[in-house]
N, C-alpha and C positions, 0 to 999 in steps of 0.2 A: 420650612419658613415656618416663624407663624400663625402666620395668615395661611397654612393648609391644617393645619392643627382642631380635631374637634373640639365644640366648646365644649366646654363646663357644667356638666349639670346644676342648679342653686345646692342640691344639698353636697354635691364634688365644692361648689366654691363655700357654701357654712363650713366646712371642716378645714377647708383653708386659710378663709380667715379665721377661726378658733386656733389651729394650730401657729398662726405667723403672730397673734397676738399674746399666746401665752411663751412662744419662747421669746416675743420682745420685753414682755413683764419679767421676763428672766434675768433676760440680758442687763436686763435698768437697774435689775439687785444683782449683777454681778461682777459689770463690766464699769469702770469707771471713768468712763469716756463716751460713755453716754449716758448722755446728764437731764433728756428728758423726751416722754413718746407720748404721743396728741395721738385725735382720731378724727378723722375727716365728717364731713356735715352725714346728721346719721342719716342710715341705707348709702353713705358711700361706705367702700372698702377702700380705706385708705388712710394713708398714716404719712405721718410727721416725724422722723427720729432726728432726734437733735443732738450730732456730738462733739465733745471738742479736743482740739488739736491745739499742736505747737506751732506751725507754718502755719496756717487759716485760721484764726479762733475759735469759731464753730461753722458746723457744716452741718443744716437741715437736709435731711435726704425725704423724697416726696415715696411711700412703698403706694401703689394700687395697685387689684386686684381686680384683672380685668377677665373674662369669657377664655381664654387661652395661655394666656403668659402674667405676671406677678412682673408691671411696671416700674422702672425706677429713675429719678433724676434727679439732680443736685443743683440749685445753682452756682455757680465756684468763683466767675469773675465778671467785670462791668465790660466794653467794648475796650480793647484799647486806645490807648492816648497818641502812642504811636510807635511807630517798629512793623504797624499791622500786618503785608507782607510778611517779615519776620515772622511773627506774631504767629499768625495763623498756621504757615511752612510747620513748625515747630509743634504747636497742637496735634496738627493728624499728622502729624511721625511721631508721634507719640502714642495716638490709636494705631499704630503695632506693635505697641510691647503691651497694649490694656488686653485686657479680660472680657468677656459678658455686655459690657460699657465703653461709650466711646465720647469726643469732646462735639459737643456739636453748637451749631448759631440760636440761639433762640431770641424768643420777644425781645422789644430794643437792642438789636447786635449784641447781646449779655451770652458770656460761656459757659455752658450746661453740659455735665457727666451727665451721659443715660442708658441706659439702657432695658433689657428685658429677657427672664428666664420663663421655658416653656413650664407650664404646672406644676406636668412627671418630673422636677427637679427638683418643686418646693419643699422642703422639707427642712430642719434642723439646720444641716452643716449648709447644707444649699443658703440658706439664710444670712447663716455665718460667714461666708464666701459674699457671695454679693455686699452685704454690707461692709465687710472689712476690704473688701476691693477697693470703694467706693469711696469708706475713709484715709486709703492707700495711696491711689491714685492723686485724691486731690491732695496729701498733707504731703507727695513726691514732687510733684508740678506743677505744684502752684506757686510759688516762690521763683523758679525759674522764664513762667509763662506775666509774670508780674515786672519781674526785672528785663523784658524783653518788649510789656507793653507802654511801661512808663520807668520808660529808664533814665530821665536826665530827674528824674522823681533821686533814685538812687548814686551815695559818692563813688 
């Protein structure tokens, strides 16, 4: 469990923060899907990564560096307007297929994709896997969930 891991020191967190900054800058230059990277408030170890998609126009990922893990979160869609039981069952079943991330209900019953990675796994490959997984899952699962939760809007 993440909570059982020892907390990182300020020096370790500073190094990871620099590593994440560097990786995000490089990806912003090299990867056309990544269209923007912004930082949180001064003193926060938080990033906002905006990705252009095909199924969902844009996905914004919030990365937050904490003492034991890198937390990731993205808003997927609002609460469904119809077929609620089928909609939530669909997402719960999708959770069995995802790695590192899971669908959950957040503020105002909105649907989020969240996860956390132990700091020991935060490196270029781990960041690529994490951000890539968010992109993949949103692109793969957005349209089917939309068709269930808003079925009457589709012909």
